N, C-alpha and C positions, 0 to 999 in steps of 0.2 A: 733607548737612552737611559742612562743610570740616574738615579735621584742624586741631587747635589750633595747629600750627606752620605752616599755610598762611595767611600773613597778608600784608597790604600794609603795609610798614614806615612809609609816610607817614601811615596812618590808625590805626596801632596805639595803643590806649590803654594806660596803665600797668596797669590792672586786667586787661585782656585778656592782656597779656604775662605778668604774674605768674601769672594763672590758668592759661594755657596751658602755661607752662614748668613750674609746680609740678605740674599734673595729670599731665603725661607723666613727669616724674621721680618724682613720688609713686607712680604705679603701678609704675614700674620698681623703686623702692626697696622697696615693699611686696612685690613679687614676690621680691625678694632676701630680705626678712624671712621669707617663707614657704618659700623654697627649701631643700632639704636640703644638708648638707655634701658633701664630695667623695667619700665612701665609699659606693658603691652597696650598698643593703641586700639580703640574701638574703630568701627567702620568709618573711614573718613569721607567727607565731601570734598575736601581740598587736598591736593598733593603738594602744593607749593603756595607761597605768599609773595606778592610784589607790593611793597609799601612805598608809594610815592610820597615822600616826606617833605612837606613844604616848610622848611626850617625858618623860624623867625616869627611865626604866629600870624597867619592870614586873618584878615577881618572877615568874620562871618556875615557882616552887614553889607559887604561889597562882593559877596560870593554866592552863598546858598541859603541865606535866612532873610527873607524880605520883611521889612518893618515900616509900613506906611505911617504908623503913628509916630515913629521917631522922626520921619521926614516932616510931619506937621509941627513938631516941637523944635525944629532946627534953630539953634541960637538961644533958646530959652534955658533957664536953669533947670537941671534935672531934679525931680522931686526928691527931697531929702530922705524919704522913706526907702528909696532904692539903695542909697549909698551910706547911710549912717552906720558907723561901726564896721564898714566893709574894708577889706584889704585892697589897697590900690598900689600901683607901682610908683610912677613918677608924678602922678596927679594928686598924691596925698597932700591934704591941706590946702589945695587950690580951689578956686571957684569953678564949679563943674557945670558946663553948658552942653546941651545936646548937640551932637553933630549928625545931621541927617545923612542917610545913605547918599553917596556921591553919584550913583548911577541907578537908572531904573532897572526893574526886573521884567522878564518876559516868560511866557509859557512856552514850553518845548515838548515835542514828542506827543504820542497818542495819550500819554498819561497826563499831559498838561502841567507837569511839574515846573515851578517857576524858579529860574536862576537869574543871576545878574547878567545883563546883556553883554558883559565882557567875556562870557564863556559860551559862544555859539557852538563851538565844536563839541564841548562836553554836553551842551544842550541837545546836540544831534544824537547822542547815545544815552540820553537821560532815561530811556525806558529800560536800560540795563543797570541803572543805578538805584541804590537805596541811599537817601540823604538823611543822615543822622544829625539832628539840630540841637541835641541836648547833652553834648559832651561837657564834662567838668574835670578839673585837675586841682592839685593842691599847691602847685609851685608857680610863683608869679614872675620869676626871672628865668632867662633862657636856659642857662646851663643846668640848673636843678630840674627845670621842667623837661628838658631833653632826657635827663637821667631817669626821671620818673617814668616818662613815656616809654623809654627803651628797656628799662630794667625792672620796673614796678616798684622801685625804691629810690629815695634820694641819697642813700648811702653809696659811696664809691666802692667798687669791688664786687658788685652784684652782676650776675650774668645777664646779657642782653636777650631780647626776645628771640633773635635768630639763633643764638647759642642754645637756648632752651629747646628750640624746635629741632636743631641738629642732634642734641643730646637725646631727645625723646624719640626721634624717628630715624636717625641715621641719614646716610647719603644715598642718592639715586645715581650718582656718577662718580666713579673712582678717579676720573681725570680732571675734575674741577672741584673747587671747594663747595661745600653744602650751603655756605652762607657768604654772600657776596655783597659788597657795598660800592655804590657809584655816587659821585658827588659832582655838582655843578654850581656855579655862582651866577646869580642874576644881576641885572643892572638897575633894577627898579627900587632899591631900598638898601638899608644897612644890611651887611652880610656878617652876621654874628658867627664866630668860629664854631666848628663842630669838633669836639674832642674824640680821639680814637677810642676812648673808653666806652663810647656809646655802642660799639659793636664788639666789646671785649667779652671774653668767656668768664670773667670774674673768678669765683671759686670752683667752677667746673674745670676739668682738665683743659689745657690750652689748645688741644686739637679742635675744640668746639668754637673758637673765636672766629669772627668774621674776617674776610680778606678784602681789603680795598683794592679795586682795580682803578688805575688812573685813567682819566678821560682823554688825555692827550699824550701822544708819544707811546712808548712801551707801556702796556697796561700793568705789567708787573716788572719792577726793576730787575735787571740781570736775568730776564727770562730766556734770553739768547745765550749761546755759548761764546766765550771769548775766541778771538782769532786763533786758529791752530788747535782748538779743542773740538773734536767731533763727538757724536752721540755715544760711540763706544767708549771713548775716554771718559766722558761724563758719567757713564754707567759705572765704570771702575771706581770713580771718586765716590759716588753715592753708595756703592757696595762697601767700600772701605770705611766710610763714616758710619754706615749702618752697623758694621761689625763692631766698631769701637763702642757705639751706643749700646749694642746688645751685650757687650762685655760688662759695661757699666751697670746695666740692668741686672745681670746675673749676680753682681756683687752687692748692689744697693737696693734692688727691688723698687727703684724709683720709677713710677709709671710715666714720668715725663721723659725718661729715656726712650720708651716705646713711642711716645708722641713724636720725639725728634726723628726716629726712624720713619714713622708714617709721613711726617711732613716733608722729609727729604724725598720719599717715594712720590708723594703727591706733586712736589715741585718738579721732579723729573718728568712726570707725565704732563704737567702743565706746559712744559717747554714745547710740546707738540700740540696740545689742545687749545692753549690761549691764542696763539697766532691765527688758528683756524676760526676761533670764536670772533675775533675782531676784524676778520677779512670779509668785507661786505661786497666783494666783487660779484658774488652770485645773487645778491639781493636785486630783484627787478627794480627798474626805474619807478614803477608805480608805487612800490613800497617806500622807497626813499622820499618820493613826493608826498606820500601819505603822512609820514612823520615830519617832513620839512627839514631834512638833513641829508648831507652827504656822508655823515659819520666821521668819527675821529676828531671832532672840533671842540670837545669838552662841553657841549651844550646839553641841556635837559633832553632835547629831542634825540640826540645821539645816544644818550644813556637809556632812554625808553626803548629804543630799538635794540640796544644791547641786552636790556632786561628781557625782552621777548626771546632773544637768542639764548640767553641763559636759562630761561624757563623751559624752552623746548629741549634743552640738553640735560634737564633733570636737576638743576640747582633748586634747593628747597626754599631758601629764604633770600629775597633780593630787596635791598633797600636802595632807593634812588633819592638822595637828598638834593633839594634845590634851595640854595640859600638866597635871601634877598627879600623876605617878606616882613621885615621889621620896619613898619611904616609909621614912625612917630611923627613925621611931618610929610606934607604934600601927599596925603593918601590917594587923592584923585589921580594925580600924574603917575605916582608910583604903581598904583593898581593897573593902570592902562599898560604899563611896560611889563610888569610881572605876569599878569594874566596872559598877555600875548606870548610870553616865553613858554608857558606850560599848557595852554588850552589845547592847541592842535595835537601836540605829542601825546598828552594823556589820553585824549579821545582816540588817537591813532592806535595806541597800545591796546585799548579795549577792543577796537574794531579788528585789529590784527589777531589778537588772541581768540576772539570769537570765531572768526572764519577759519582758523586752523584747528578748531575744536579744543582749544586749551582753556578757554574761559570757564568751561563747565567744571573744571577741577583746579582752577587757580583763583585764589582770593586776592583781589586788588583793593588796596586802601589808598585814599588821597586825603591829606590834611596835615596840620602842623601840631605844635606842642601846646598851644593855647590860642585864644581868640583876641579880639581887640574891644576896647571900651566903646559904648555908645556915646560917651562924652568926648569932646574934642580935646586934643593936645595941640593947640593952635589949629593948623589944618591937617593934623594927623590924629592917630589914635594910640592910646597907651595899651599896655599888656592887660589881659583880662582872663580870669580863670573860672568864672561862674557860668560861662556859656561859650561854646564854639561848635563848629560843624565839621563833619567828616563824610566822605563818600565811601561806600562799600559796593563791590560788584563781584560777580562770579561765584563759584562754589555753591550754586543753587540758590543764592540770595534773590528773593523776588525783586525784580527791577521796577522802575517807575513808581517807587514807594517813598514814603517819608516817615521817619520815626522820631518821636520826641518833639518838644516845642519849647520856645522861650517866651518870656513875658512880652508885652507890646513894644518895649524899647530894646529888646535883645540883651537885657542885662543879666537875668537869671534864667537858667533852665527850670521849667516849671512842670513839665510833663515827661514821664519816662526818662528821668535823669540817668545819665550814663557816665560812670567814673572810668578813668583810664583802665583801672583793673578789670572792670566789666568787659571792656574791649579785649583785653588780654585773654580773659577766660573764654570769650567767644571765638577768638582766633584759634586758640588751642582746641576748642571743641570741634570746629570745622575741620581741623587737621586730624581729628580722631583721638585727641588727648584730653584727659580729665585734668583740669588745672589743679584739683585738690590732690591728685595722686602723682602728678609729675613733680617729684621732689628729689633733693640731693642731700645726703647726710654731710653737713659741714659743721665741725666743732660740736658734734652731739645734737645738732638741731636738724630736722627735716625741713629744709628751706625750699621755697617754690616761687615762681614768677609773680603770682598774685598775692604773696605774703600771707599774713595772718588775718588781715582785714576781710570783711565780707566782700565777695565778688560773685557775680551772677552771669550766666550765659544769657545773651540777649535773644530770647526766643521770638520776640516780636520783630526782630530784624531778620533772622535767618529763615523764618517761615516754618 
């Protein structure tokens, strides 16, 4: 067979020219899409990340940070030494009374780690978990806190974690995006909106931005062909558009023209790969029961099952947002609902990954953008940035362990404090990337996920 560029110019048809040109440039552009950035990675412990993002700010006091002293002070004024001069959200200037934990904690697993009794399924896998109790952040309201957690900065227009990972490591599957986002909405509390810029590529080339897969209906709009358009006809369209973008690139040298070629090629491949991804017909009944879903219902459980399927197909970075953790009121009732929505599926994901041999090279994270106050807001809790908890598992992280600690009331992290940027540095390290060397030249500055502030890899977490 002749190479597409070995042609007789006198007999060359328009379709042959467009198809040959686009095929060659399309493959080159797709290779560029999947290629890593300029910083060579060190030996990684993780190939991929699954971030179970509990959007809204889960209370560490009703999840993973037991505070018996706070329970004793329930209803009493919190000592002024804790709060004087401190930044509060909606409680600023109000009388501040302690709100004891609404539920007891129990010991789980051989390690005896204590979790709130609302999380028995996560308790059953606690020996695979490292519980980090000393997270801190800088932003006390949801949107800027999400932006800081996802991009390392409060400035709009910075690349997200997943975009940095795609840039640094490239893709493992040319038929699916390297960075995928799934979202669900809970019924147990306020559901603050999540802006698409949380998975944007920022100043990185747009090929590195995350792709949101819808949880109900077609996962990607227009993934199927219209009536009367078969795959061959669609191939012709992609080739023609690719040739036009290639021509633009030859004249303008605009790298985004190559990105468009690559994205059209990826979209064409996704028309075959995405339907197979979401088709759960071959999933055994035992697996569906493990997660507690039939799939395709938009639930957190369904998205966790999809996350496992994405992971085993080579997707680098998977974020599973679950909104509904903003419990300003009725924290007891709300926690009962929201914990039930996530406990079984999160534990099922860890169990499923482990028995398939994927947990050893998959980093799994579970947590939100900040915590909640030990002071009551009526029968709820306000936003809190001085202390919150995260779960980490996989990628060789020692399980059944705990890192960091808060004061007796859960107000301040006091031992092994962990800033969000430290978590970013650790994630990159486990993926084989040096957070100080993973940079991008933007307007004359070498910018990075962890910024110019000090950030450290959490050696005490990763073992």
